[in-house]
N, C-alpha and C positions, 0 to 999 in steps of 0.2 A: 195559423201557420200549418195546421194539419190539412193535408190534401188527400182525398180519397184515391187519387190517381197515382200516389207515390208507391213505388215498387222497390223492394230490396234488390241491391246489386249483389250478385254472387260471383266470387273470384276463386278459381281453383288453380293454385300454383303447384302444379305437379312436377315430377322430376324430368319428364320429357316434354310436356306441353302445358301451356297456360291457357285456361279457358275462362271466358267471362260472359255473363249474360244476366238476365233478370229472373228473379224468383217466379216460378209458375210457367216459364217458357219450356217448350219441349226439348230445345237444343240450345247450346251456347251460341251467342251472336258473334263472338270472336274466338279464334283458336290460333295460337302461334307457338313456335318453339320456346322452351324455357330459356335457352341460351341464345341470345340475339347477337349477331355480329360475325365478322370474319377476320382473318389475319390481315394485317396491313399490306403485306407483300404476299400475294396469292401463291407465288412459286415457292415461298418459304415453307408453307404448311398446307397440306391438302385437307386434313380433317382435324377436328377438335373433339375431345372427349369431355364429358360433363365434369369428371373429377379434376381436370386440369384448370377449370374455371373457379373452383372452390377457394375461398379465402383461407380455409383451414386445411392442413395436411391430413391425409387419411390416418385413422388411428382410433383410439378409445376416446369417447366423449367425456370430458372432465367438467365438473361444475365450475362456473365462473366465480372468482373470488375477488 
């Protein structure tokens, strides 16, 4: 099952960009925005901010119970 050609996949889920590639490469093979999508009605909203897409409201981080 072990193949010498197997290379680790590296994923960087940053706050602005997601980058993906293989370990040992000089640059990522894929780079795209962290927030993908657009409003259903383009006239309704021109821009989105990353904090508007978060599932949790801004504030202090509390431990899960």
